[in-house]
C-alpha positions in Angstrom: -3.2 -6.8 -8.3 -4.5 -3.2 -8.2 -6.2 -2.2 -5.0 -10.0 -1.7 -5.5 -11.1 1.7 -6.3 -14.2 3.3 -4.6 -17.0 4.6 -6.8 -16.4 8.2 -5.8 -12.7 8.0 -6.7 -13.6 6.3 -10.0 -16.2 9.0 -10.7 -13.7 11.8 -10.1 -11.1 10.1 -12.5 -13.7 9.6 -15.2 -15.1 13.1 -14.8 -11.6 14.5 -15.3 -11.1 12.4 -18.4 -14.6 13.2 -19.7 -13.4 16.6 -21.2 -12.0 16.5 -24.7 -9.0 18.7 -23.8 -8.1 16.8 -20.6 -8.4 13.5 -22.4 -6.1 14.8 -25.2 -3.5 16.0 -22.6 -3.8 12.7 -20.7 -3.2 10.6 -23.8 -0.2 12.7 -24.8 1.3 12.1 -21.3 0.6 8.4 -21.6 2.6 8.4 -24.8 5.4 10.4 -23.0 5.7 7.6 -20.4 7.6 8.0 -17.2 9.7 10.9 -18.6 6.6 13.1 -18.6 6.4 16.5 -20.3 6.6 20.1 -19.1 3.7 22.5 -19.9 5.7 24.2 -22.8 6.2 20.8 -24.4 2.6 19.8 -24.0 1.5 23.2 -25.5 3.8 22.7 -28.5 2.5 19.2 -29.2 -1.2 20.3 -28.8 -1.1 23.9 -29.9 -2.6 25.1 -26.6 -1.8 28.1 -24.4 0.0 27.5 -21.2 -2.9 29.0 -19.1 -5.4 26.6 -20.7 -3.1 23.7 -20.1 -2.4 24.7 -16.5 -6.1 24.7 -15.7 -6.8 21.3 -17.3 -3.6 19.8 -15.8 -4.8 21.0 -12.4 -8.0 19.0 -12.8 -6.1 15.9 -13.8 -3.8 16.4 -10.8 -6.8 16.8 -8.4 -8.2 13.6 -9.8 -5.0 11.8 -9.0 -4.3 10.8 -12.6 -1.3 13.1 -13.1 1.6 14.0 -10.8 3.7 17.1 -11.1 7.4 17.5 -10.1 9.3 20.7 -10.1 12.7 20.6 -11.7 14.3 24.0 -11.5 11.9 26.4 -13.3 10.0 23.6 -15.0 7.1 21.5 -13.8 7.2 18.0 -15.2 3.8 16.3 -15.6 3.5 12.5 -15.6 0.7 10.1 -15.7 0.2 8.1 -12.5 0.0 4.8 -14.2 -1.1 3.0 -11.0 -4.1 5.3 -10.8 -4.8 4.9 -14.5 -4.7 1.1 -14.1 -7.0 1.2 -11.1 -9.5 3.2 -13.1 -9.4 0.8 -16.0 -9.6 -2.2 -13.6 -12.6 -0.6 -11.8 -14.4 -0.4 -15.2 -13.6 -4.0 -16.1 -13.5 -5.8 -12.8 -17.0 -7.3 -13.1 -17.0 -8.0 -16.8 -19.1 -10.9 -17.8 -19.9 -12.1 -14.3 -23.6 -12.0 -15.1 -26.6 -10.2 -13.7 -29.5 -11.9 -12.0 -32.8 -10.4 -11.0 -34.2 -10.9 -7.5 -37.6 -12.4 -7.2 -39.0 -9.0 -6.2 -37.7 -7.5 -9.5 -39.3 -10.4 -11.5 -42.8 -9.6 -10.1 
């Protein structure tokens, strides 16, 4: 079971994914799996400049959705699948439990 995520952490994750470029990068890294990709590989796949990618990857790293590991001169970027699953779980954890109005709201 994934540990429960706080609203502020979920909001940070969702804000990071709420930008078209970052969402595109994140989805590419999801497809890459645990092997991850370096910035050059991401740029080749998406046709983006390294400086643009570095900026957006920084936002995903700050949100805790992507981790980076230095291997020699390269930085390998990987999705933190636990963080991704916690975000999805946060969004769906109360699905279909119902909503009731208090008597004050009925009045």
